[in-house]
C-alpha atoms as one frame of an Amber mdcrd trajectory, in Angstrom:
protein
  -5.322   2.851  24.479  -8.775   3.108  23.698  -8.130   6.467  22.869  -4.971
   5.592  20.744  -7.153   2.945  18.469  -9.549   5.666  18.312  -7.790   8.250
  17.212  -5.551   6.067  14.877  -9.114   4.830  13.281  -9.962   8.423  13.071
  -6.837   9.159  11.221  -7.031   5.978   8.719 -10.832   7.038   7.603  -9.794
  10.602   6.989  -7.095   9.362   4.813  -8.966   7.481   3.164 -11.353   9.563
   2.036  -8.897  12.145   1.024  -6.950   9.555  -1.026 -10.343   8.507  -2.807
 -11.392  12.048  -3.627  -7.663  13.002  -4.978  -7.706  10.239  -7.237 -11.259
   9.992  -8.055 -12.328   6.540  -6.214 -16.113   6.333  -5.126 -16.789   5.686
  -1.501 -19.895   3.421  -1.263 -20.674   0.674   0.903 -20.270  -2.712  -1.319
 -23.001  -5.413  -0.784 -21.644  -8.398   1.285 -21.604 -12.359   1.188 -20.648
 -15.254   2.978 -18.366 -17.275   1.367 -16.761 -20.998   1.361 -14.644 -22.765
  -0.541 -11.781 -25.772  -0.006  -8.848 -26.229  -2.084  -7.682 -29.413  -3.776
  -4.258 -27.848  -5.184  -1.115 -28.209  -2.868  -0.445 -24.934  -0.849   3.121
 -24.267  -0.401   2.811 -20.709   1.373   0.101 -17.750   1.662   0.050 -14.657
   0.763  -3.046 -12.792   2.933  -3.971  -9.007   2.274  -6.836  -7.612   4.045
  -8.122  -4.030   4.257 -10.043  -5.070   7.333 -11.612  -8.033   9.191 -11.060
 -10.261  11.851  -8.825 -13.563  10.305  -8.020 -16.530  12.551  -5.472 -19.435
  10.769  -5.212 -22.793  12.103  -5.044 -26.493  11.488  -7.117 -29.159  10.629
  -7.151 -32.496  10.120  -8.566 -32.716   7.218  -6.938 -33.315   4.034  -8.142
 -30.364   2.078  -7.587 -26.145   3.418 -10.712 -24.405   3.524 -11.534 -21.132
   4.115 -15.273 -19.772   5.686 -15.841 -16.131   5.434 -18.638 -13.887   6.746
 -19.790 -10.556   5.984 -16.893 -10.192   3.008 -17.441  -7.942  -0.056 -19.156
  -9.439  -3.247 -15.544  -9.250  -4.831 -14.287 -11.533  -2.217 -12.764 -14.354
  -3.583  -9.637 -16.960  -2.648  -7.563 -18.647  -5.058  -3.999 -20.979  -5.340
  -1.686 -20.147  -7.911   1.647 -21.751  -8.145   1.297 -23.341  -4.344   0.354
 -19.180  -2.657  -2.949 -19.046  -1.079  -4.064 -15.708  -1.968  -7.376 -13.470
  -1.232  -9.235 -10.872  -3.291 -11.417  -8.483  -1.383 -12.497  -6.333  -4.860
 -11.564  -5.564  -8.640 -13.133  -2.330  -9.015 -11.891   0.992  -7.795 -14.477
   1.532  -5.114 -12.922   2.203  -1.766 -15.018  -0.548   0.224 -16.162   0.518
   3.455 -18.538  -1.486   5.427 -20.931   0.752   6.925 -23.314  -1.441   8.495
 -20.858  -2.275  11.266 -21.071  -6.048  10.080 -18.189  -8.132  11.129 -16.108
  -9.248   8.977 -14.847 -12.509  10.022 -12.146 -15.166   7.797 -11.430 -18.229
   9.261  -8.760 -20.530   7.369  -7.536 -23.699   8.229  -4.715 -25.652   7.036
  -3.866 -29.814   6.862  -1.067 -30.319   9.013   1.808 -30.197   7.218   5.180
 -27.800   7.096   4.189 -24.490   5.107   7.335 -22.397   3.833   5.886 -18.915
   4.126   3.012 -16.945   5.950   2.630 -13.202   4.953   0.181 -11.054   6.518
  -1.091  -7.548   5.958  -4.099  -6.041   7.640  -5.195  -2.700   7.717  -7.308
  -2.929  10.619  -8.679  -6.053  12.765  -7.658  -8.732  14.632  -5.277 -11.796
  13.641  -5.016 -15.251  15.426  -2.524 -17.969  14.427  -2.201 -21.223  15.952
  -1.338 -24.613  15.776   0.177 -24.274  12.283   3.850 -25.549  10.895   5.292
 -22.598   9.259   8.615 -21.867   8.638   8.547 -18.145   8.002   5.519 -15.814
   9.228   5.467 -12.133   8.488   2.793  -9.576   9.346   2.278  -6.387   8.845
  -0.754  -4.604  10.943  -1.835  -1.223  11.367  -4.352  -1.430  14.312  -5.030
  -4.610  15.716  -4.716  -7.243  18.270  -2.574 -10.054  17.414  -2.496 -13.629
  19.052   0.225 -16.151  18.447  -0.154 -19.966  20.119   1.439 -23.061  19.544
   3.921 -22.710  16.943   7.241 -24.338  16.695  10.604 -23.741  14.583   9.242
 -20.319  12.932  11.482 -16.926  12.139   8.429 -14.435  13.057   9.218 -10.864
  11.704   6.017  -8.483  12.879   4.945  -4.845  12.709   2.222  -3.745  14.639
   1.095  -0.071  15.022  -1.349  -0.082  17.117  -2.810  -3.316  18.854  -1.444
  -6.191  21.468   1.053  -8.401  20.690   0.137 -12.230  22.359   2.425 -15.093
  21.728   2.365 -18.079  24.219   2.882 -21.898  24.124   5.635 -21.611  20.980
   9.198 -22.564  20.181  10.295 -19.418  17.948  13.848 -18.702  15.786  14.211
 -15.468  14.897  12.504 -12.781  16.460  12.120  -9.249  14.910   8.884  -7.099
  16.253   8.238  -3.307  15.943   5.005  -1.897  17.594   4.330   1.739  18.128
   2.019   1.499  21.101   1.578  -2.091  22.098   0.963  -4.531  25.114   3.812
  -7.394  24.000   3.644 -10.096  25.793   5.770 -13.543  24.956   6.036 -16.702
  26.602   8.113 -18.696  24.538   8.738 -22.409  24.884  12.552 -21.956  24.284
  15.319 -21.787  26.289  16.745 -18.261  27.087  20.079 -19.416  26.032  18.469
 -19.676  22.780  18.709 -16.285  22.572  21.645 -14.524  24.917  24.979 -16.306
  25.730  28.288 -17.511  23.654  25.781 -20.600  22.286  22.913 -18.675  21.095
  20.942 -19.671  18.156  18.882 -17.083  17.347  18.573 -13.014  17.144  15.628
 -11.151  19.405  15.085  -8.092  18.080  12.015  -6.110  19.818  11.096  -2.501
  19.383   8.191  -0.748  21.185   7.876   2.930  20.913   5.214   3.149  23.412
   3.774   0.120  25.722   4.329  -2.656  27.954   7.050  -5.591  26.894   7.125
  -8.919  28.571   9.094 -11.850  27.445   9.266 -15.273  29.168  11.402 -18.164
  28.836  10.830 -22.098  29.619  14.518 -22.154  31.714
């Protein structure tokens, strides 16, 4: 698994440099900062795009959502427009590569309420999602581990090119997972009859090209 992740990382790095050269992007390290912000705006859904870094999304007892980020580029900011929370990493044409090896870590805390959609596009990094109420989760990750726990009544669509997928203590709706080289482990609080049999409620589609897949149910 390590060799596959390393190979994928090297390929991605080489591809990024080739694209930068082709389109005239200037490759250099952008200085980093720590960033914190809370939001007065009502958040209905989330559309998060990250080129790298670890992200943790969890619930809070506070009335307002907040983001705390370490070692993000100076161009990073978060904002809410028309009820959608989005992150922006940079507004220039530099291909930002963190050469110092500093870990980029973003923690997003959401008030305990129902959300419509959570869309996450992550090129490289680990994702943790726990104890949030959202109707739909859509994750597209090129390389990284995905850990999801304690979510309920959520439709899940997930694509992970390289990295493990762990889902536990969760009651899900429709499940659609596509992976290239992953170890997939689902510990569901659903009944197996939710997905199989004449009275099934939801669809379960898991495609794992190379890796182990395990699914367990409440009964």
